[in-house]
Backbone as numpy.savetxt, mean C-alpha at the origin, in Angstrom:
# Nx Ny Nz CAx CAy CAz Cx Cy Cz
-31.24 26.11 26.88 -32.19 25.85 25.82 -33.59 25.84 26.40
-34.50 26.08 25.56 -35.89 26.11 26.01 -36.66 25.04 25.27
-37.85 24.81 25.76 -38.73 23.84 25.13 -38.94 24.25 23.67
-38.79 23.34 22.75 -39.00 23.64 21.34 -37.73 24.03 20.61
-36.56 23.97 21.28 -35.31 24.36 20.63 -35.04 23.50 19.41
-35.35 22.20 19.45 -35.12 21.32 18.30 -35.83 21.85 17.07
-37.03 22.31 17.25 -37.83 22.78 16.13 -37.36 24.14 15.63
-36.48 24.81 16.36 -36.07 26.17 16.00 -34.73 26.19 15.28
-34.26 25.05 14.77 -33.04 25.02 13.97 -31.76 25.17 14.78
-31.70 24.57 15.94 -30.53 24.68 16.80 -29.35 23.84 16.30
-29.60 22.88 15.43 -28.53 22.01 14.95 -27.93 22.58 13.66
-26.73 22.11 13.30 -26.04 22.58 12.11 -26.66 22.04 10.84
-26.17 22.54 9.72 -26.68 22.16 8.41 -26.57 20.65 8.20
-27.66 20.04 7.77 -27.70 18.61 7.51 -27.87 17.75 8.75
-27.79 18.35 9.93 -27.92 17.61 11.19 -29.40 17.52 11.58
-29.73 16.49 12.32 -31.09 16.34 12.82 -31.09 16.50 14.33
-32.21 16.94 14.85 -32.36 17.13 16.28 -33.28 16.04 16.83
-32.84 15.44 17.91 -33.65 14.40 18.54 -33.84 14.76 20.00
-35.09 14.63 20.43 -35.42 14.87 21.83 -36.18 13.63 22.31
-35.42 12.70 22.90 -36.00 11.42 23.31 -36.96 11.58 24.49
-36.78 12.61 25.31 -37.62 12.80 26.49 -38.19 14.21 26.47
-39.43 14.33 26.07 -40.05 15.63 25.89 -40.73 16.17 27.15
-40.53 15.51 28.28 -41.15 16.00 29.52 -40.53 17.34 29.92
-41.30 18.23 30.50 -40.81 19.56 30.87 -39.58 19.54 31.79
-39.47 18.55 32.67 -38.30 18.51 33.56 -37.02 18.05 32.85
-37.13 17.64 31.59 -35.97 17.21 30.80 -35.76 18.14 29.59
-35.81 19.41 29.84 -35.71 20.41 28.79 -34.37 20.39 28.06
-33.29 20.04 28.74 -31.96 20.07 28.12 -31.47 18.70 27.67
-32.34 17.78 27.35 -31.92 16.43 26.97 -31.83 16.20 25.47
-32.04 17.21 24.64 -32.02 17.03 23.19 -30.58 16.96 22.66
-30.44 16.30 21.51 -29.12 16.16 20.88 -29.20 16.46 19.39
-28.07 16.89 18.84 -27.94 17.05 17.40 -27.15 15.85 16.88
-27.59 15.29 15.75 -26.94 14.11 15.15 -26.52 14.44 13.73
-25.32 13.98 13.37 -24.83 14.14 12.00 -25.53 13.15 11.08
-25.59 13.47 9.78 -26.16 12.51 8.84 -25.22 11.32 8.65
-25.77 10.14 8.32 -24.93 8.96 8.09 -23.95 9.21 6.95
-22.78 8.59 6.92 -22.37 7.50 7.80 -21.80 7.95 9.13
-21.68 9.27 9.36 -21.15 9.75 10.63 -22.08 9.39 11.77
-21.51 9.11 12.92 -22.31 8.80 14.11 -22.09 9.86 15.19
-21.48 10.99 14.81 -21.19 12.04 15.79 -22.47 12.71 16.27
-22.51 13.00 17.58 -23.64 13.71 18.19 -23.10 14.77 19.15
-23.98 15.71 19.52 -23.62 16.71 20.52 -24.89 17.05 21.30
-24.75 17.08 22.61 -25.89 17.38 23.47 -26.09 18.90 23.54
-27.34 19.34 23.36 -27.76 20.73 23.47 -27.00 21.69 22.55
-26.68 21.23 21.34 -26.03 22.12 20.38 -25.56 21.37 19.16
-25.17 22.14 18.13 -24.74 21.52 16.88 -23.42 20.77 17.03
-23.27 19.73 16.23 -22.01 18.98 16.18 -21.01 19.86 15.44
-19.81 20.01 16.02 -18.80 20.87 15.39 -18.36 20.34 14.04
-18.05 19.05 13.98 -17.58 18.44 12.73 -18.27 17.09 12.55
-18.96 16.95 11.43 -19.60 15.68 11.11 -18.65 14.87 10.24
-17.92 13.97 10.87 -16.98 13.14 10.12 -17.22 11.68 10.44
-16.73 10.87 9.56 -16.79 9.42 9.75 -15.72 8.81 8.89
-15.33 7.62 9.22 -14.41 6.89 8.36 -15.17 6.63 7.06
-14.74 7.27 5.99 -15.45 7.17 4.72 -15.48 5.75 4.19
-14.55 4.92 4.63 -14.50 3.53 4.17 -15.57 2.67 4.84
-16.23 3.21 5.87 -17.34 2.49 6.49 -18.58 2.54 5.59
-18.58 3.46 4.63 -19.67 3.57 3.67 -19.48 2.52 2.58
-20.46 1.64 2.42 -20.33 0.54 1.45 -20.09 1.03 0.03
-20.68 2.15 -0.35 -20.50 2.68 -1.70 -19.06 3.11 -1.94
-18.45 3.73 -0.94 -17.05 4.15 -1.06 -16.13 2.94 -1.02
-16.32 2.08 -0.04 -15.46 0.90 0.13 -15.48 0.01 -1.11
-16.65 -0.11 -1.75 -16.76 -1.00 -2.91 -15.93 -0.51 -4.09
-15.59 0.78 -4.12 -14.74 1.29 -5.19 -13.33 0.71 -5.07
-13.01 0.18 -3.90 -11.72 -0.49 -3.68 -11.88 -2.01 -3.72
-12.84 -2.51 -2.99 -12.98 -3.96 -2.81 -13.51 -4.69 -4.04
-14.17 -3.99 -4.95 -14.74 -4.63 -6.14 -13.75 -4.74 -7.30
-12.46 -4.52 -7.05 -11.44 -4.62 -8.09 -10.84 -6.01 -8.12
-10.14 -6.32 -9.20 -9.41 -7.59 -9.31 -7.94 -7.26 -9.49
-7.08 -7.64 -8.55 -7.41 -8.23 -7.25 -8.04 -7.17 -6.33
-8.80 -7.62 -5.31 -9.45 -6.67 -4.39 -8.42 -5.77 -3.70
-8.83 -4.54 -3.44 -7.99 -3.56 -2.76 -8.59 -3.23 -1.40
-7.83 -2.53 -0.58 -8.26 -2.18 0.77 -8.56 -0.68 0.81
-9.73 -0.31 1.36 -10.10 1.09 1.51 -9.50 1.62 2.81
-8.83 2.78 2.74 -8.19 3.39 3.90 -8.59 4.86 3.96
-9.05 5.32 5.12 -9.34 6.73 5.35 -8.30 7.25 6.34
-7.24 7.91 5.84 -6.14 8.30 6.71 -6.50 9.33 7.78
-7.56 10.13 7.55 -7.96 11.13 8.54 -9.46 11.35 8.42
-10.22 10.80 9.37 -11.68 10.88 9.33 -12.18 12.32 9.45
-11.35 13.23 9.93 -11.76 14.63 10.06 -11.69 15.37 8.72
-11.09 14.74 7.72 -10.96 15.37 6.40 -11.85 14.62 5.42
-12.92 15.26 4.94 -13.80 14.58 3.98 -13.14 14.44 2.61
-13.41 13.33 1.94 -12.94 13.11 0.58 -11.49 12.69 0.45
-10.87 12.21 1.53 -9.45 11.84 1.44 -9.22 10.33 1.48
-10.25 9.53 1.23 -10.09 8.08 1.29 -9.21 7.60 0.14
-8.60 6.43 0.34 -7.64 5.88 -0.62 -7.89 4.38 -0.81
-7.55 3.88 -1.99 -7.52 2.45 -2.25 -6.06 2.01 -2.21
-5.77 0.99 -1.40 -4.42 0.45 -1.28 -4.40 -0.97 -1.84
-3.37 -1.29 -2.61 -3.20 -2.65 -3.10 -2.99 -3.58 -1.91
-3.55 -4.76 -1.98 -3.33 -5.75 -0.93 -1.93 -6.33 -1.08
-1.28 -6.65 0.04 0.07 -7.23 -0.03 0.06 -8.50 -0.88
1.13 -8.78 -1.62 2.43 -8.14 -1.53 2.58 -6.89 -2.37
1.57 -6.49 -3.15 1.67 -5.27 -3.94 1.68 -4.06 -3.01
2.17 -2.91 -3.50 2.32 -1.77 -2.61 1.76 -0.47 -3.16
0.98 -0.49 -4.22 0.45 0.75 -4.80 -0.75 1.29 -4.05
-1.09 2.55 -4.32 -2.28 3.16 -3.76 -2.71 4.32 -4.64
-3.98 4.73 -4.49 -4.50 5.89 -5.21 -5.53 6.59 -4.33
-5.54 7.91 -4.37 -6.51 8.69 -3.61 -7.82 8.78 -4.39
-8.94 8.51 -3.71 -10.25 8.70 -4.30 -10.64 7.73 -5.40
-9.97 6.60 -5.52 -10.33 5.64 -6.55 -9.39 4.46 -6.56
-9.63 3.57 -7.48 -8.86 2.32 -7.54 -7.40 2.56 -7.90
-6.52 1.85 -7.24 -5.09 1.90 -7.55 -4.83 1.07 -8.79
-3.80 1.42 -9.53 -3.47 0.64 -10.72 -2.31 -0.30 -10.43
-2.18 -1.30 -11.25 -1.07 -2.26 -11.21 -0.96 -3.01 -9.88
-2.10 -3.32 -9.25 -2.06 -4.08 -8.00 -1.67 -5.54 -8.22
-1.59 -5.96 -9.48 -1.16 -7.33 -9.77 0.33 -7.37 -10.08
1.03 -6.24 -9.87 2.47 -6.17 -10.09 3.17 -5.84 -8.78
4.32 -6.46 -8.56 5.13 -6.11 -7.40 6.56 -6.56 -7.61
7.49 -5.86 -6.98 8.90 -6.19 -7.04 9.13 -7.37 -6.11
9.44 -8.52 -6.68 9.59 -9.73 -5.89 10.84 -9.72 -5.00
11.69 -8.71 -5.17 12.87 -8.59 -4.31 12.54 -7.90 -2.99
11.52 -7.03 -2.98 11.19 -6.31 -1.75 9.85 -6.76 -1.16
9.00 -7.37 -1.98 7.73 -7.87 -1.46 7.97 -9.12 -0.64
7.07 -9.33 0.29 7.14 -10.55 1.11 6.00 -11.45 0.67
6.33 -12.58 0.06 5.31 -13.50 -0.41 5.90 -14.90 -0.51
5.04 -15.87 -0.70 5.45 -17.27 -0.74 6.44 -17.57 -1.87
6.28 -16.88 -3.01 7.15 -17.14 -4.16 8.20 -16.05 -4.37
8.32 -15.12 -3.45 9.26 -14.01 -3.60 10.65 -14.39 -3.08
11.61 -13.49 -3.34 12.97 -13.69 -2.87 13.03 -13.54 -1.35
11.99 -12.97 -0.80 11.95 -12.70 0.63 10.67 -13.28 1.22
10.81 -14.05 2.23 9.63 -14.64 2.87 9.37 -14.04 4.24
10.05 -12.93 4.59 9.75 -12.37 5.90 10.37 -11.05 6.28
11.49 -10.62 5.71 12.13 -9.42 6.21 12.07 -8.22 5.27
11.72 -8.37 4.02 11.60 -7.25 3.09 12.90 -6.80 2.47
13.96 -7.62 2.51 15.25 -7.20 1.94 15.79 -8.18 0.90
14.95 -9.02 0.32 15.41 -9.99 -0.68 16.36 -10.99 -0.06
16.05 -11.44 1.15 16.97 -12.24 1.96 17.49 -13.51 1.29
16.77 -14.08 0.34 17.26 -15.28 -0.32 18.57 -14.97 -1.05
18.76 -13.73 -1.48 19.98 -13.32 -2.18 20.96 -12.62 -1.23
20.47 -11.66 -0.46 21.37 -10.87 0.38 22.08 -11.70 1.42
21.48 -12.78 1.87 22.13 -13.64 2.86 23.40 -14.28 2.29
23.48 -14.38 0.94 24.66 -14.96 0.30 25.58 -13.87 -0.26
25.31 -12.59 0.10 26.14 -11.51 -0.40 25.86 -11.16 -1.85
24.69 -11.53 -2.34 24.32 -11.28 -3.72 23.21 -10.23 -3.78
22.92 -9.76 -4.97 21.90 -8.74 -5.18 20.67 -9.38 -5.81
19.50 -8.99 -5.32 18.25 -9.47 -5.92 17.80 -8.49 -6.99
17.40 -9.01 -8.15 16.95 -8.20 -9.27 15.62 -8.77 -9.77
14.62 -7.90 -9.94 13.34 -8.30 -10.53 13.16 -7.50 -11.81
13.45 -8.08 -12.99 13.43 -7.33 -14.24 12.04 -6.85 -14.67
10.96 -7.54 -14.27 9.62 -7.14 -14.71 8.62 -7.43 -13.60
8.14 -6.39 -12.90 7.19 -6.60 -11.80 5.87 -7.26 -12.23
5.55 -7.22 -13.52 4.32 -7.83 -14.01 4.46 -9.33 -14.20
5.71 -9.83 -14.23 5.95 -11.26 -14.40 6.40 -11.82 -13.05
5.65 -12.77 -12.54 5.98 -13.35 -11.26 6.87 -14.57 -11.43
7.90 -14.67 -10.58 8.82 -15.80 -10.64 10.06 -15.53 -11.47
10.27 -14.27 -11.90 11.44 -13.98 -12.73 12.57 -13.28 -11.95
12.42 -13.14 -10.65 13.49 -12.51 -9.87 14.73 -13.39 -9.88
15.88 -12.76 -9.69 17.13 -13.52 -9.75 18.12 -13.00 -8.72
18.96 -13.89 -8.22 20.10 -13.51 -7.40 21.27 -13.31 -8.36
21.94 -12.17 -8.25 23.09 -11.91 -9.11 24.35 -11.80 -8.27
25.42 -12.36 -8.79 26.71 -12.33 -8.10 27.29 -10.93 -8.10
28.06 -10.62 -7.07 28.71 -9.33 -6.97 29.96 -9.29 -7.85
30.22 -8.15 -8.43 31.41 -7.95 -9.26 32.67 -8.21 -8.44
33.65 -8.88 -8.89 33.94 -9.27 -10.27 33.42 -10.65 -10.63
32.73 -11.33 -9.75 32.21 -12.66 -10.07 31.04 -12.54 -11.03
30.75 -13.63 -11.75 29.61 -13.66 -12.66 28.72 -14.82 -12.28
27.46 -14.71 -12.66 26.50 -15.78 -12.41 25.21 -15.22 -11.88
24.13 -15.95 -12.11 22.81 -15.56 -11.62 21.96 -16.81 -11.47
21.04 -16.77 -10.53 20.08 -17.86 -10.36 18.70 -17.25 -10.40
17.89 -17.65 -11.37 16.53 -17.13 -11.49 15.69 -17.73 -10.38
14.67 -16.99 -9.92 13.84 -17.38 -8.80 13.34 -18.81 -8.81
13.11 -19.37 -10.01 12.65 -20.75 -10.06 13.73 -21.73 -9.65
14.99 -21.31 -9.80 16.11 -22.16 -9.37 16.31 -21.96 -7.87
17.11 -22.81 -7.28 17.36 -22.67 -5.85 18.45 -21.61 -5.66
18.08 -20.43 -5.11 19.10 -19.42 -4.87 19.96 -19.85 -3.69
21.12 -19.32 -3.48 21.69 -18.24 -4.26 22.34 -18.73 -5.54
22.85 -17.77 -6.32 23.51 -18.10 -7.59 24.85 -18.77 -7.33
25.27 -19.57 -8.31 26.61 -20.13 -8.26 27.53 -19.11 -8.94
28.39 -18.51 -8.15 29.24 -17.43 -8.65 30.59 -17.96 -9.11
31.03 -17.45 -10.26 32.31 -17.84 -10.83 33.17 -16.58 -10.93
34.38 -16.67 -10.42 35.28 -15.53 -10.47 35.88 -15.43 -11.87
35.63 -14.31 -12.53 36.19 -14.05 -13.85 37.42 -13.18 -13.63
38.61 -13.77 -13.80 39.85 -13.07 -13.50 40.04 -11.84 -14.38
39.50 -11.87 -15.58 39.57 -10.70 -16.45 38.83 -9.54 -15.80
37.69 -9.80 -15.20 36.89 -8.75 -14.57 37.55 -8.20 -13.32
38.48 -8.95 -12.73 39.22 -8.43 -11.57 40.06 -7.25 -12.03
40.66 -7.34 -13.22 41.55 -6.30 -13.73 40.79 -5.18 -14.44
39.64 -5.47 -15.02 38.88 -4.43 -15.74 37.41 -4.78 -15.71
36.58 -3.80 -16.00 35.13 -4.01 -15.96 34.60 -4.69 -17.21
35.22 -4.48 -18.35 34.70 -5.02 -19.60 35.75 -5.93 -20.25
35.35 -7.13 -20.59 36.24 -8.09 -21.23 35.68 -8.45 -22.60
36.56 -8.78 -23.53 36.14 -9.19 -24.87 36.71 -10.56 -25.15
35.87 -11.42 -25.70 36.31 -12.77 -26.07 36.91 -12.69 -27.47
38.15 -13.09 -27.60 38.84 -13.03 -28.90 38.45 -14.17 -29.81
37.68 -15.10 -29.30 37.28 -16.24 -30.10 38.24 -17.40 -29.98
39.37 -17.16 -29.39 40.36 -18.23 -29.24 40.41 -18.73 -27.80
39.39 -18.33 -27.00 39.36 -18.75 -25.60 40.16 -17.82 -24.71
40.69 -16.73 -25.28 41.45 -15.76 -24.51 40.63 -14.48 -24.41
40.42 -14.00 -23.20 39.68 -12.74 -22.99 40.67 -11.59 -22.90
40.32 -10.50 -23.55 41.14 -9.29 -23.51 40.39 -8.20 -22.77
41.13 -7.43 -22.01 40.55 -6.30 -21.29 40.27 -5.18 -22.29
39.05 -4.64 -22.26 38.68 -3.55 -23.16 38.80 -2.25 -22.36
39.48 -1.29 -22.93 39.70 -0.02 -22.24 38.37 0.71 -22.04
38.19 1.29 -20.85 37.00 2.08 -20.56 37.17 3.45 -21.18
36.11 3.98 -21.77 36.19 5.33 -22.35 35.57 6.33 -21.45
């Protein structure tokens, strides 16, 4: 490079040229700098790729953090512009590319790990599975409605507010068939499967 290279457009589009030491003996000390929020620079030539974690930009990050409940901004690949995402904060698990995720106030209490969930640490609904039962969350928008359900042929369930696991009762009719009918006289009849 020669003296005056900065002024001759040696840097790439949108980049600025800085020459901190303009003395003749420091002719090759100039650098090209990317525009903010990128901090990439290159000595004596244009920066190949001007990238930055897009979530470091307050305007982008606020599109995630200013939601109720607040979300987390994630840039999975700083080399790819425009690929930032908003992720729901745990225990919710949703995400959306380029904007706020929806339903961050909903989560399956059987797989989420939270203080009031069926699982407080392993992600498998351990309050139920440890007793050989299945965890069921009928409505992710309603918190505290998860239940431990007994395995067939036993019957019974314990809703999350109760102390799991469920108290299971063996229904002898269900041992012989899947569907039973109450005759009204206290006798259950096996109903044929179609």
